N, C-alpha and C positions, 0 to 999 in steps of 0.2 A: 299617681296621687296628687291631688290639688292642694293649694296654699292652705286651706282650712284644716284639711287632715294633717298636713305637715306641721302645722303650728302647734297641734295637741302634743307632738313628740319632740319639739325642740329643745326642751329642757333635758331630755334623756338621750338624745340622738348621738352625742359625742362622748358619752360615758364609756369607760373601758369595760371590756367583757369580764363578767364574774369569773374568778378562779377560786376554787375552794382552797382554804388554807389546812384543812385537817387531813386530806387525802389527796394522792396525786391523780392526775387524770388518767383514764383508761387508754390503753393503746388501741389503735385501729384495729389490730388483729384480735385482740380480746373482745372489743366491742362486735366485731363481726362474728366472733364465736359464739356470741349470746343468741344470735338469730339463726344459726346453723341447723338447729333441730327442725326449724319450720321447712327447710328445704327438703327434707325427707318425705314431708307430705304433698310434695308437688304432684304426684300422680295419683293421689288419694281421691280427689274430686272426679277424676276420669273412671277410676274403678268403681266409684258408687254408682255413676251414671250407667256404666255397663251392666252392673248387677241389678239396677232398677228396670234397665230395658229387658234383660232377660227374664226377670220376675214377671214383668208385664206381658211378654210374649208367652210365657209358660202358662199364665193364667188364662189366656185366651186360647190355649191349646194349639198355638202356633208351632211351638217347640215341644217335642215330647222328651221327657227325662226318664232315664231308666234308674230306679231305686234299688235294683238288686245288689 
């Protein structure tokens, strides 16, 4: 960051971090728990790719399927 960029923030650079007065800060564990559901989707993209590849091969009749 050069001096001209730094001078834009000189007025606020040493201000204390805002702390809410009406509610307590969320614990790290609770904050992490908010994002836990997304971890369940970690294999979802791979499953979609495999399904798309299978469908493409089936449409080209490279893979035969039994619908019995």
